[in-house]
N, CA, C, O and the ligand as a Tripos MOL2 file, in Angstrom:
@<TRIPOS>MOLECULE
protein
  297   295    75     0     0
PROTEIN
NO_CHARGES

@<TRIPOS>ATOM
      1 N           0.8430   -1.1900    0.0000 N.3       1 MET1
      2 CA          0.0000    0.0000    0.0000 C.3       1 MET1
      3 C           0.8760    1.2370    0.0000 C.2       1 MET1
      4 O           1.8020    1.3470    0.8040 O.2       1 MET1
      5 N           0.5880    2.1760   -0.9050 N.am      2 LEU2
      6 CA          1.3410    3.4120   -0.9740 C.3       2 LEU2
      7 C           0.8750    4.3890    0.0940 C.2       2 LEU2
      8 O          -0.3200    4.5150    0.3630 O.2       2 LEU2
      9 N           1.8450    5.0820    0.7020 N.am      3 ASP3
     10 CA          1.5060    6.1020    1.6860 C.3       3 ASP3
     11 C           0.9420    7.3530    1.0410 C.2       3 ASP3
     12 O           0.1970    8.1100    1.6630 O.2       3 ASP3
     13 N           1.3130    7.5610   -0.2300 N.am      4 HIS4
     14 CA          0.8560    8.7540   -0.9530 C.3       4 HIS4
     15 C           0.0500    8.3060   -2.1590 C.2       4 HIS4
     16 O           0.5170    7.4680   -2.9310 O.2       4 HIS4
     17 N          -1.1390    8.8390   -2.3380 N.am      5 PRO5
     18 CA         -1.9490    8.4370   -3.4970 C.3       5 PRO5
     19 C          -1.3330    8.9020   -4.8040 C.2       5 PRO5
     20 O          -0.6290    9.9110   -4.8380 O.2       5 PRO5
     21 N          -1.5890    8.1800   -5.8640 N.am      6 ARG6
     22 CA         -1.1080    8.5690   -7.1970 C.3       6 ARG6
     23 C          -1.8030    9.8720   -7.6010 C.2       6 ARG6
     24 O          -3.0180    9.9950   -7.4490 O.2       6 ARG6
     25 N          -1.0380   10.8510   -8.1170 N.am      7 PRO7
     26 CA         -1.6740   12.1130   -8.5400 C.3       7 PRO7
     27 C          -2.7380   11.8640   -9.6040 C.2       7 PRO7
     28 O          -2.5830   10.9920  -10.4590 O.2       7 PRO7
     29 N          -3.8130   12.6340   -9.5430 N.am      8 GLU8
     30 CA         -4.8820   12.4940  -10.5370 C.3       8 GLU8
     31 C          -4.6680   13.3900  -11.7470 C.2       8 GLU8
     32 O          -5.3070   13.2050  -12.7830 O.2       8 GLU8
     33 N          -3.7450   14.3870  -11.6150 N.am      9 ASP9
     34 CA         -3.4350   15.2580  -12.7500 C.3       9 ASP9
     35 C          -2.7360   14.4480  -13.8270 C.2       9 ASP9
     36 O          -1.8550   13.6410  -13.5280 O.2       9 ASP9
     37 N          -3.1270   14.6590  -15.0840 N.am     10 LYS10
     38 CA         -2.5140   13.9200  -16.1880 C.3      10 LYS10
     39 C          -1.2320   14.5700  -16.6730 C.2      10 LYS10
     40 O          -0.4480   13.9380  -17.3810 O.2      10 LYS10
     41 N          -1.0040   15.8390  -16.2970 N.am     11 GLU11
     42 CA          0.1850   16.5550  -16.7340 C.3      11 GLU11
     43 C           0.8280   17.2700  -15.5470 C.2      11 GLU11
     44 O           0.1500   17.6490  -14.5920 O.2      11 GLU11
     45 N           2.1380   17.4450  -15.6230 N.am     12 LEU12
     46 CA          2.8310   18.2550  -14.6320 C.3      12 LEU12
     47 C           2.5910   19.7210  -14.9450 C.2      12 LEU12
     48 O           2.4910   20.0980  -16.1130 O.2      12 LEU12
     49 N           2.4990   20.5400  -13.9270 N.am     13 PHE13
     50 CA          2.3320   21.9660  -14.1600 C.3      13 PHE13
     51 C           2.9770   22.7510  -13.0270 C.2      13 PHE13
     52 O           3.2390   22.2050  -11.9550 O.2      13 PHE13
     53 N           3.2280   24.0180  -13.2660 N.am     14 VAL14
     54 CA          3.8120   24.9230  -12.2870 C.3      14 VAL14
     55 C           2.8080   26.0350  -12.0250 C.2      14 VAL14
     56 O           2.2410   26.6050  -12.9570 O.2      14 VAL14
     57 N           2.5940   26.3370  -10.7530 N.am     15 ASN15
     58 CA          1.7380   27.4730  -10.4210 C.3      15 ASN15
     59 C           2.5020   28.7530  -10.7310 C.2      15 ASN15
     60 O           3.6090   28.9570  -10.2330 O.2      15 ASN15
     61 N           1.9160   29.6080  -11.5470 N.am     16 LYS16
     62 CA          2.5400   30.8640  -11.9470 C.3      16 LYS16
     63 C           1.6830   32.0240  -11.4630 C.2      16 LYS16
     64 O           0.4550   31.9960  -11.5500 O.2      16 LYS16
     65 N           2.3660   33.0500  -10.9480 N.am     17 THR17
     66 CA          1.6790   34.2330  -10.4430 C.3      17 THR17
     67 C           1.7040   35.3300  -11.5020 C.2      17 THR17
     68 O           2.7490   35.6200  -12.0850 O.2      17 THR17
     69 N           0.5470   35.9340  -11.7420 N.am     18 ILE18
     70 CA          0.4600   37.0210  -12.7120 C.3      18 ILE18
     71 C           1.2190   38.2350  -12.1830 C.2      18 ILE18
     72 O           1.0460   38.6310  -11.0300 O.2      18 ILE18
     73 N           2.0550   38.8200  -13.0290 N.am     19 VAL19
     74 CA          2.7850   40.0360  -12.6950 C.3      19 VAL19
     75 C           2.2710   41.1380  -13.6190 C.2      19 VAL19
     76 O           2.2630   40.9870  -14.8410 O.2      19 VAL19
     77 N           1.8410   42.2500  -13.0160 N.am     20 GLU20
     78 CA          1.3360   43.3740  -13.8160 C.3      20 GLU20
     79 C           2.5240   44.1160  -14.4030 C.2      20 GLU20
     80 O           3.0480   45.0470  -13.7900 O.2      20 GLU20
     81 N           2.9420   43.7090  -15.5760 N.am     21 SER21
     82 CA          4.0880   44.3170  -16.2280 C.3      21 SER21
     83 C           4.0120   44.0200  -17.7150 C.2      21 SER21
     84 O           3.2430   43.1630  -18.1510 O.2      21 SER21
     85 N           4.8110   44.7310  -18.4840 N.am     22 LYS22
     86 CA          4.9070   44.4570  -19.9220 C.3      22 LYS22
     87 C           6.3190   43.9920  -20.2330 C.2      22 LYS22
     88 O           7.2850   44.4710  -19.6390 O.2      22 LYS22
     89 N           6.4330   43.0700  -21.1530 N.am     23 CYS23
     90 CA          7.7310   42.5700  -21.5760 C.3      23 CYS23
     91 C           8.4490   43.6590  -22.3860 C.2      23 CYS23
     92 O           7.8840   44.1830  -23.3460 O.2      23 CYS23
     93 N           9.6900   44.0040  -22.0080 N.am     24 PRO24
     94 CA         10.4120   45.0290  -22.7560 C.3      24 PRO24
     95 C          10.8530   44.5440  -24.1420 C.2      24 PRO24
     96 O          11.2000   45.3570  -24.9990 O.2      24 PRO24
     97 N          10.8410   43.2430  -24.3620 N.am     25 GLU25
     98 CA         11.2940   42.7010  -25.6530 C.3      25 GLU25
     99 C          10.1720   42.6480  -26.6870 C.2      25 GLU25
    100 O          10.3630   43.0540  -27.8340 O.2      25 GLU25
    101 N           8.9960   42.1460  -26.2820 N.am     26 CYS26
    102 CA          7.9310   41.9490  -27.2730 C.3      26 CYS26
    103 C           6.6600   42.7350  -26.9570 C.2      26 CYS26
    104 O           5.7460   42.7790  -27.7810 O.2      26 CYS26
    105 N           6.5870   43.3570  -25.7760 N.am     27 GLY27
    106 CA          5.4280   44.1650  -25.4280 C.3      27 GLY27
    107 C           4.2520   43.3850  -24.8660 C.2      27 GLY27
    108 O           3.2110   43.9680  -24.5630 O.2      27 GLY27
    109 N           4.4030   42.0750  -24.7220 N.am     28 SER28
    110 CA          3.3210   41.2450  -24.1800 C.3      28 SER28
    111 C           3.0530   41.5950  -22.7220 C.2      28 SER28
    112 O           3.9710   41.9710  -21.9920 O.2      28 SER28
    113 N           1.7860   41.4720  -22.2920 N.am     29 ASP29
    114 CA          1.4680   41.6620  -20.8730 C.3      29 ASP29
    115 C           1.3030   40.3230  -20.1600 C.2      29 ASP29
    116 O           0.8320   40.2800  -19.0240 O.2      29 ASP29
    117 N           1.6820   39.2450  -20.8120 N.am     30 ARG30
    118 CA          1.6230   37.9100  -20.1940 C.3      30 ARG30
    119 C           2.9450   37.6420  -19.4720 C.2      30 ARG30
    120 O           3.7610   36.8380  -19.9230 O.2      30 ARG30
    121 N           3.1420   38.3340  -18.3360 N.am     31 VAL31
    122 CA          4.3550   38.2040  -17.5300 C.3      31 VAL31
    123 C           3.9960   37.4490  -16.2570 C.2      31 VAL31
    124 O           3.0130   37.7720  -15.5900 O.2      31 VAL31
    125 N           4.8020   36.4390  -15.9260 N.am     32 ARG32
    126 CA          4.4920   35.5930  -14.7750 C.3      32 ARG32
    127 C           5.7240   35.3760  -13.9130 C.2      32 ARG32
    128 O           6.8570   35.4000  -14.3940 O.2      32 ARG32
    129 N           5.4660   35.1580  -12.5900 N.am     33 TYR33
    130 CA          6.5040   34.8380  -11.6060 C.3      33 TYR33
    131 C           6.3500   33.3630  -11.2430 C.2      33 TYR33
    132 O           5.2410   32.9050  -10.9720 O.2      33 TYR33
    133 N           7.4620   32.6150  -11.2380 N.am     34 TYR34
    134 CA          7.4250   31.2020  -10.8490 C.3      34 TYR34
    135 C           8.8250   30.6790  -10.5960 C.2      34 TYR34
    136 O           9.8060   31.3750  -10.8610 O.2      34 TYR34
    137 N           8.9280   29.4770  -10.0930 N.am     35 ASP35
    138 CA         10.2100   28.8310   -9.8060 C.3      35 ASP35
    139 C          10.5980   27.9380  -10.9680 C.2      35 ASP35
    140 O           9.7540   27.2720  -11.5670 O.2      35 ASP35
    141 N          11.8920   27.9320  -11.2790 N.am     36 VAL36
    142 CA         12.4130   27.0110  -12.2930 C.3      36 VAL36
    143 C          13.7060   26.4050  -11.7660 C.2      36 VAL36
    144 O          14.3960   27.0070  -10.9430 O.2      36 VAL36
    145 N          14.0250   25.2110  -12.2470 N.am     37 VAL37
    146 CA         15.3210   24.6170  -11.9450 C.3      37 VAL37
    147 C          16.1470   24.6960  -13.2150 C.2      37 VAL37
    148 O          15.6870   24.3480  -14.3020 O.2      37 VAL37
    149 N          17.3750   25.1620  -13.0530 N.am     38 SER38
    150 CA         18.2540   25.3750  -14.1940 C.3      38 SER38
    151 C          19.6890   25.2250  -13.7120 C.2      38 SER38
    152 O          19.9250   24.7370  -12.6070 O.2      38 SER38
    153 N          20.6460   25.6410  -14.5310 N.am     39 GLU39
    154 CA         22.0390   25.5910  -14.1150 C.3      39 GLU39
    155 C          22.1850   26.3250  -12.7960 C.2      39 GLU39
    156 O          21.7130   27.4540  -12.6660 O.2      39 GLU39
    157 N          22.8220   25.7150  -11.8240 N.am     40 GLY40
    158 CA         23.0430   26.3730  -10.5380 C.3      40 GLY40
    159 C          21.9250   26.1800   -9.5430 C.2      40 GLY40
    160 O          21.9930   26.7380   -8.4480 O.2      40 GLY40
    161 N          20.8930   25.4130   -9.8700 N.am     41 GLY41
    162 CA         19.8430   25.1070   -8.9070 C.3      41 GLY41
    163 C          18.5140   25.7570   -9.2330 C.2      41 GLY41
    164 O          18.1710   25.9650  -10.3970 O.2      41 GLY41
    165 N          17.7550   26.0820   -8.1550 N.am     42 TRP42
    166 CA         16.4190   26.6580   -8.2970 C.3      42 TRP42
    167 C          16.5050   28.1720   -8.3770 C.2      42 TRP42
    168 O          17.3110   28.8040   -7.6940 O.2      42 TRP42
    169 N          15.6550   28.7420   -9.2290 N.am     43 TRP43
    170 CA         15.6160   30.1810   -9.4350 C.3      43 TRP43
    171 C          14.1690   30.6540   -9.3380 C.2      43 TRP43
    172 O          13.2390   29.9530   -9.7360 O.2      43 TRP43
    173 N          14.0040   31.8600   -8.7990 N.am     44 GLU44
    174 CA         12.7100   32.5300   -8.8280 C.3      44 GLU44
    175 C          12.7850   33.5040   -9.9910 C.2      44 GLU44
    176 O          13.6170   34.4120   -9.9850 O.2      44 GLU44
    177 N          11.9310   33.3300  -10.9820 N.am     45 VAL45
    178 CA         12.0410   34.1250  -12.2020 C.3      45 VAL45
    179 C          10.7470   34.8800  -12.4910 C.2      45 VAL45
    180 O           9.6590   34.4740  -12.0840 O.2      45 VAL45
    181 N          10.9020   35.9810  -13.1990 N.am     46 VAL46
    182 CA          9.7760   36.7020  -13.7890 C.3      46 VAL46
    183 C          10.0320   36.6710  -15.2860 C.2      46 VAL46
    184 O          10.9840   37.2810  -15.7710 O.2      46 VAL46
    185 N           9.1720   35.9540  -16.0260 N.am     47 LYS47
    186 CA          9.4180   35.7430  -17.4480 C.3      47 LYS47
    187 C           8.1810   36.0600  -18.2750 C.2      47 LYS47
    188 O           7.0440   35.8660  -17.8450 O.2      47 LYS47
    189 N           8.4470   36.5520  -19.4710 N.am     48 CYS48
    190 CA          7.4030   36.7380  -20.4590 C.3      48 CYS48
    191 C           6.9820   35.3510  -20.9620 C.2      48 CYS48
    192 O           7.8310   34.5230  -21.2940 O.2      48 CYS48
    193 N           5.6780   35.1070  -21.0160 N.am     49 GLN49
    194 CA          5.1960   33.7960  -21.4450 C.3      49 GLN49
    195 C           5.1100   33.6730  -22.9610 C.2      49 GLN49
    196 O           4.8540   32.5870  -23.4810 O.2      49 GLN49
    197 N           5.3230   34.7780  -23.6730 N.am     50 ASP50
    198 CA          5.2770   34.7290  -25.1330 C.3      50 ASP50
    199 C           6.6630   34.5550  -25.7440 C.2      50 ASP50
    200 O           6.8350   33.7380  -26.6480 O.2      50 ASP50
    201 N           7.6700   35.3170  -25.2610 N.am     51 CYS51
    202 CA          9.0110   35.2060  -25.8640 C.3      51 CYS51
    203 C          10.0430   34.6420  -24.8820 C.2      51 CYS51
    204 O          11.1980   34.4350  -25.2530 O.2      51 CYS51
    205 N           9.6330   34.3920  -23.6350 N.am     52 LEU52
    206 CA         10.4720   33.8210  -22.5710 C.3      52 LEU52
    207 C          11.6250   34.7290  -22.1420 C.2      52 LEU52
    208 O          12.5900   34.2580  -21.5410 O.2      52 LEU52
    209 N          11.5350   36.0110  -22.4420 N.am     53 HIS53
    210 CA         12.5250   36.9610  -21.9300 C.3      53 HIS53
    211 C          12.4240   37.0000  -20.4100 C.2      53 HIS53
    212 O          11.3220   37.0340  -19.8640 O.2      53 HIS53
    213 N          13.5800   36.9950  -19.7140 N.am     54 SER54
    214 CA         13.5980   37.0740  -18.2510 C.3      54 SER54
    215 C          13.6320   38.5290  -17.8120 C.2      54 SER54
    216 O          14.5840   39.2520  -18.1050 O.2      54 SER54
    217 N          12.5830   38.9570  -17.1020 N.am     55 LEU55
    218 CA         12.5510   40.3070  -16.5530 C.3      55 LEU55
    219 C          13.2850   40.3580  -15.2190 C.2      55 LEU55
    220 O          13.8020   41.4070  -14.8360 O.2      55 LEU55
    221 N          13.3340   39.2220  -14.5020 N.am     56 ASP56
    222 CA         14.0310   39.1460  -13.2290 C.3      56 ASP56
    223 C          14.3790   37.6860  -12.9710 C.2      56 ASP56
    224 O          13.6610   36.7820  -13.3980 O.2      56 ASP56
    225 N          15.4930   37.4630  -12.2630 N.am     57 ARG57
    226 CA         15.9390   36.0940  -11.9980 C.3      57 ARG57
    227 C          16.8040   36.1300  -10.7480 C.2      57 ARG57
    228 O          17.8840   36.7210  -10.7520 O.2      57 ARG57
    229 N          16.3320   35.4970   -9.6760 N.am     58 ASN58
    230 CA         17.0670   35.4750   -8.4140 C.3      58 ASN58
    231 C          17.1900   34.0460   -7.9190 C.2      58 ASN58
    232 O          16.2650   33.2460   -8.0540 O.2      58 ASN58
    233 N          18.3420   33.7360   -7.3460 N.am     59 LYS59
    234 CA         18.5600   32.3930   -6.7970 C.3      59 LYS59
    235 C          17.5730   32.1640   -5.6540 C.2      59 LYS59
    236 O          17.4420   33.0090   -4.7690 O.2      59 LYS59
    237 N          16.8930   31.0450   -5.6700 N.am     60 SER60
    238 CA         15.9090   30.7310   -4.6390 C.3      60 SER60
    239 C          16.6010   30.3680   -3.3340 C.2      60 SER60
    240 O          17.6560   29.7330   -3.3370 O.2      60 SER60
    241 N          16.0020   30.7740   -2.2170 N.am     61 SER61
    242 CA         16.5480   30.3860   -0.9160 C.3      61 SER61
    243 C          16.2610   28.9170   -0.6340 C.2      61 SER61
    244 O          16.8760   28.3190    0.2490 O.2      61 SER61
    245 N          15.3310   28.3390   -1.3820 N.am     62 ASN62
    246 CA         14.9860   26.9250   -1.2320 C.3      62 ASN62
    247 C          15.6130   26.1470   -2.3880 C.2      62 ASN62
    248 O          15.0390   26.0850   -3.4750 O.2      62 ASN62
    249 N          16.7710   25.5620   -2.1640 N.am     63 GLN63
    250 CA         17.4500   24.8260   -3.2270 C.3      63 GLN63
    251 C          16.9940   23.3780   -3.3330 C.2      63 GLN63
    252 O          17.5040   22.6370   -4.1730 O.2      63 GLN63
    253 N          16.0450   22.9570   -2.5010 N.am     64 TYR64
    254 CA         15.5320   21.5880   -2.5720 C.3      64 TYR64
    255 C          14.2720   21.4860   -3.4300 C.2      64 TYR64
    256 O          13.8240   20.3860   -3.7520 O.2      64 TYR64
    257 N          13.7000   22.6370   -3.8000 N.am     65 GLY65
    258 CA         12.5270   22.6310   -4.6680 C.3      65 GLY65
    259 C          11.4410   21.7240   -4.1340 C.2      65 GLY65
    260 O          11.0930   21.7770   -2.9540 O.2      65 GLY65
    261 N          10.9140   20.8990   -5.0050 N.am     66 SER66
    262 CA          9.8070   20.0350   -4.6100 C.3      66 SER66
    263 C          10.2400   18.9580   -3.6330 C.2      66 SER66
    264 O           9.3890   18.2880   -3.0490 O.2      66 SER66
    265 N          11.5480   18.7710   -3.4380 N.am     67 LEU67
    266 CA         12.0110   17.7750   -2.4660 C.3      67 LEU67
    267 C          11.8770   18.2800   -1.0400 C.2      67 LEU67
    268 O          12.1490   17.5360   -0.0970 O.2      67 LEU67
    269 N          11.4610   19.5390   -0.8610 N.am     68 SER68
    270 CA         11.2910   20.0870    0.4820 C.3      68 SER68
    271 C          10.3270   19.2560    1.2990 C.2      68 SER68
    272 O          10.4960   19.1040    2.5090 O.2      68 SER68
    273 N           9.3170   18.7180    0.6420 N.am     69 LEU69
    274 CA          8.3520   17.8800    1.3470 C.3      69 LEU69
    275 C           9.0690   16.6870    1.9650 C.2      69 LEU69
    276 O           8.7690   16.2900    3.0910 O.2      69 LEU69
    277 N          10.0090   16.1230    1.2310 N.am     70 LEU70
    278 CA         10.7700   14.9880    1.7340 C.3      70 LEU70
    279 C          11.6850   15.4160    2.8690 C.2      70 LEU70
    280 O          11.7550   14.7400    3.8950 O.2      70 LEU70
    281 N          12.3940   16.5370    2.6980 N.am     71 THR71
    282 CA         13.3320   16.9690    3.7340 C.3      71 THR71
    283 C          12.6050   17.4070    4.9980 C.2      71 THR71
    284 O          13.1610   17.3230    6.0930 O.2      71 THR71
    285 N          11.3610   17.8770    4.8570 N.am     72 ASP72
    286 CA         10.5890   18.2550    6.0430 C.3      72 ASP72
    287 C          10.2970   17.0440    6.9230 C.2      72 ASP72
    288 O          10.0890   17.1770    8.1290 O.2      72 ASP72
    289 N          10.2850   15.8600    6.3070 N.am     73 LEU73
    290 CA          9.9780   14.6480    7.0630 C.3      73 LEU73
    291 C          11.2070   14.0780    7.7720 C.2      73 LEU73
    292 O          11.0840   13.2340    8.6600 O.2      73 LEU73
    293 N          12.4120   14.5540    7.3660 N.am     74 LEU74
    294 CA         13.6450   14.0080    7.9560 C.3      74 LEU74
    295 C          13.9550   14.6360    9.2880 C.2      74 LEU74
    296 O          14.9550   14.2890    9.9160 O.2      74 LEU74
    297 ZN          8.1310   38.9750  -24.4260 Zn       75 ZN75
@<TRIPOS>BOND
     1     1     2 1
     2     2     3 1
     3     3     4 2
     4     3     5 am
     5     5     6 1
     6     6     7 1
     7     7     8 2
     8     7     9 am
     9     9    10 1
    10    10    11 1
    11    11    12 2
    12    11    13 am
    13    13    14 1
    14    14    15 1
    15    15    16 2
    16    15    17 am
    17    17    18 1
    18    18    19 1
    19    19    20 2
    20    19    21 am
    21    21    22 1
    22    22    23 1
    23    23    24 2
    24    23    25 am
    25    25    26 1
    26    26    27 1
    27    27    28 2
    28    27    29 am
    29    29    30 1
    30    30    31 1
    31    31    32 2
    32    31    33 am
    33    33    34 1
    34    34    35 1
    35    35    36 2
    36    35    37 am
    37    37    38 1
    38    38    39 1
    39    39    40 2
    40    39    41 am
    41    41    42 1
    42    42    43 1
    43    43    44 2
    44    43    45 am
    45    45    46 1
    46    46    47 1
    47    47    48 2
    48    47    49 am
    49    49    50 1
    50    50    51 1
    51    51    52 2
    52    51    53 am
    53    53    54 1
    54    54    55 1
    55    55    56 2
    56    55    57 am
    57    57    58 1
    58    58    59 1
    59    59    60 2
    60    59    61 am
    61    61    62 1
    62    62    63 1
    63    63    64 2
    64    63    65 am
    65    65    66 1
    66    66    67 1
    67    67    68 2
    68    67    69 am
    69    69    70 1
    70    70    71 1
    71    71    72 2
    72    71    73 am
    73    73    74 1
    74    74    75 1
    75    75    76 2
    76    75    77 am
    77    77    78 1
    78    78    79 1
    79    79    80 2
    80    79    81 am
    81    81    82 1
    82    82    83 1
    83    83    84 2
    84    83    85 am
    85    85    86 1
    86    86    87 1
    87    87    88 2
    88    87    89 am
    89    89    90 1
    90    90    91 1
    91    91    92 2
    92    91    93 am
    93    93    94 1
    94    94    95 1
    95    95    96 2
    96    95    97 am
    97    97    98 1
    98    98    99 1
    99    99   100 2
   100    99   101 am
   101   101   102 1
   102   102   103 1
   103   103   104 2
   104   103   105 am
   105   105   106 1
   106   106   107 1
   107   107   108 2
   108   107   109 am
   109   109   110 1
   110   110   111 1
   111   111   112 2
   112   111   113 am
   113   113   114 1
   114   114   115 1
   115   115   116 2
   116   115   117 am
   117   117   118 1
   118   118   119 1
   119   119   120 2
   120   119   121 am
   121   121   122 1
   122   122   123 1
   123   123   124 2
   124   123   125 am
   125   125   126 1
   126   126   127 1
   127   127   128 2
   128   127   129 am
   129   129   130 1
   130   130   131 1
   131   131   132 2
   132   131   133 am
   133   133   134 1
   134   134   135 1
   135   135   136 2
   136   135   137 am
   137   137   138 1
   138   138   139 1
   139   139   140 2
   140   139   141 am
   141   141   142 1
   142   142   143 1
   143   143   144 2
   144   143   145 am
   145   145   146 1
   146   146   147 1
   147   147   148 2
   148   147   149 am
   149   149   150 1
   150   150   151 1
   151   151   152 2
   152   151   153 am
   153   153   154 1
   154   154   155 1
   155   155   156 2
   156   155   157 am
   157   157   158 1
   158   158   159 1
   159   159   160 2
   160   159   161 am
   161   161   162 1
   162   162   163 1
   163   163   164 2
   164   163   165 am
   165   165   166 1
   166   166   167 1
   167   167   168 2
   168   167   169 am
   169   169   170 1
   170   170   171 1
   171   171   172 2
   172   171   173 am
   173   173   174 1
   174   174   175 1
   175   175   176 2
   176   175   177 am
   177   177   178 1
   178   178   179 1
   179   179   180 2
   180   179   181 am
   181   181   182 1
   182   182   183 1
   183   183   184 2
   184   183   185 am
   185   185   186 1
   186   186   187 1
   187   187   188 2
   188   187   189 am
   189   189   190 1
   190   190   191 1
   191   191   192 2
   192   191   193 am
   193   193   194 1
   194   194   195 1
   195   195   196 2
   196   195   197 am
   197   197   198 1
   198   198   199 1
   199   199   200 2
   200   199   201 am
   201   201   202 1
   202   202   203 1
   203   203   204 2
   204   203   205 am
   205   205   206 1
   206   206   207 1
   207   207   208 2
   208   207   209 am
   209   209   210 1
   210   210   211 1
   211   211   212 2
   212   211   213 am
   213   213   214 1
   214   214   215 1
   215   215   216 2
   216   215   217 am
   217   217   218 1
   218   218   219 1
   219   219   220 2
   220   219   221 am
   221   221   222 1
   222   222   223 1
   223   223   224 2
   224   223   225 am
   225   225   226 1
   226   226   227 1
   227   227   228 2
   228   227   229 am
   229   229   230 1
   230   230   231 1
   231   231   232 2
   232   231   233 am
   233   233   234 1
   234   234   235 1
   235   235   236 2
   236   235   237 am
   237   237   238 1
   238   238   239 1
   239   239   240 2
   240   239   241 am
   241   241   242 1
   242   242   243 1
   243   243   244 2
   244   243   245 am
   245   245   246 1
   246   246   247 1
   247   247   248 2
   248   247   249 am
   249   249   250 1
   250   250   251 1
   251   251   252 2
   252   251   253 am
   253   253   254 1
   254   254   255 1
   255   255   256 2
   256   255   257 am
   257   257   258 1
   258   258   259 1
   259   259   260 2
   260   259   261 am
   261   261   262 1
   262   262   263 1
   263   263   264 2
   264   263   265 am
   265   265   266 1
   266   266   267 1
   267   267   268 2
   268   267   269 am
   269   269   270 1
   270   270   271 1
   271   271   272 2
   272   271   273 am
   273   273   274 1
   274   274   275 1
   275   275   276 2
   276   275   277 am
   277   277   278 1
   278   278   279 1
   279   279   280 2
   280   279   281 am
   281   281   282 1
   282   282   283 1
   283   283   284 2
   284   283   285 am
   285   285   286 1
   286   286   287 1
   287   287   288 2
   288   287   289 am
   289   289   290 1
   290   290   291 1
   291   291   292 2
   292   291   293 am
   293   293   294 1
   294   294   295 1
   295   295   296 2
@<TRIPOS>SUBSTRUCTURE
     1 MET1         2 RESIDUE 1 A MET
     2 LEU2         6 RESIDUE 1 A LEU
     3 ASP3        10 RESIDUE 1 A ASP
     4 HIS4        14 RESIDUE 1 A HIS
     5 PRO5        18 RESIDUE 1 A PRO
     6 ARG6        22 RESIDUE 1 A ARG
     7 PRO7        26 RESIDUE 1 A PRO
     8 GLU8        30 RESIDUE 1 A GLU
     9 ASP9        34 RESIDUE 1 A ASP
    10 LYS10       38 RESIDUE 1 A LYS
    11 GLU11       42 RESIDUE 1 A GLU
    12 LEU12       46 RESIDUE 1 A LEU
    13 PHE13       50 RESIDUE 1 A PHE
    14 VAL14       54 RESIDUE 1 A VAL
    15 ASN15       58 RESIDUE 1 A ASN
    16 LYS16       62 RESIDUE 1 A LYS
    17 THR17       66 RESIDUE 1 A THR
    18 ILE18       70 RESIDUE 1 A ILE
    19 VAL19       74 RESIDUE 1 A VAL
    20 GLU20       78 RESIDUE 1 A GLU
    21 SER21       82 RESIDUE 1 A SER
    22 LYS22       86 RESIDUE 1 A LYS
    23 CYS23       90 RESIDUE 1 A CYS
    24 PRO24       94 RESIDUE 1 A PRO
    25 GLU25       98 RESIDUE 1 A GLU
    26 CYS26      102 RESIDUE 1 A CYS
    27 GLY27      106 RESIDUE 1 A GLY
    28 SER28      110 RESIDUE 1 A SER
    29 ASP29      114 RESIDUE 1 A ASP
    30 ARG30      118 RESIDUE 1 A ARG
    31 VAL31      122 RESIDUE 1 A VAL
    32 ARG32      126 RESIDUE 1 A ARG
    33 TYR33      130 RESIDUE 1 A TYR
    34 TYR34      134 RESIDUE 1 A TYR
    35 ASP35      138 RESIDUE 1 A ASP
    36 VAL36      142 RESIDUE 1 A VAL
    37 VAL37      146 RESIDUE 1 A VAL
    38 SER38      150 RESIDUE 1 A SER
    39 GLU39      154 RESIDUE 1 A GLU
    40 GLY40      158 RESIDUE 1 A GLY
    41 GLY41      162 RESIDUE 1 A GLY
    42 TRP42      166 RESIDUE 1 A TRP
    43 TRP43      170 RESIDUE 1 A TRP
    44 GLU44      174 RESIDUE 1 A GLU
    45 VAL45      178 RESIDUE 1 A VAL
    46 VAL46      182 RESIDUE 1 A VAL
    47 LYS47      186 RESIDUE 1 A LYS
    48 CYS48      190 RESIDUE 1 A CYS
    49 GLN49      194 RESIDUE 1 A GLN
    50 ASP50      198 RESIDUE 1 A ASP
    51 CYS51      202 RESIDUE 1 A CYS
    52 LEU52      206 RESIDUE 1 A LEU
    53 HIS53      210 RESIDUE 1 A HIS
    54 SER54      214 RESIDUE 1 A SER
    55 LEU55      218 RESIDUE 1 A LEU
    56 ASP56      222 RESIDUE 1 A ASP
    57 ARG57      226 RESIDUE 1 A ARG
    58 ASN58      230 RESIDUE 1 A ASN
    59 LYS59      234 RESIDUE 1 A LYS
    60 SER60      238 RESIDUE 1 A SER
    61 SER61      242 RESIDUE 1 A SER
    62 ASN62      246 RESIDUE 1 A ASN
    63 GLN63      250 RESIDUE 1 A GLN
    64 TYR64      254 RESIDUE 1 A TYR
    65 GLY65      258 RESIDUE 1 A GLY
    66 SER66      262 RESIDUE 1 A SER
    67 LEU67      266 RESIDUE 1 A LEU
    68 SER68      270 RESIDUE 1 A SER
    69 LEU69      274 RESIDUE 1 A LEU
    70 LEU70      278 RESIDUE 1 A LEU
    71 THR71      282 RESIDUE 1 A THR
    72 ASP72      286 RESIDUE 1 A ASP
    73 LEU73      290 RESIDUE 1 A LEU
    74 LEU74      294 RESIDUE 1 A LEU
    75 ZN75       297 GROUP 0 **** ****
């Protein structure tokens, strides 16, 4: 028996926060804040969803990302 139920979502997704801003590269107002994992670990980014230009990018204080749930149990 599994301690954790199988996710019912059919796809992985990231919760993105709407940022009231315009992209300086393409002028889109579809700017979002979210976490990404990339070279050097986890980053908190503000990116245009149309051209993927980064408006802001800061190293996350949480370098365990989604594994935090696991580390919280240790
Ligand atoms: Zn853009």
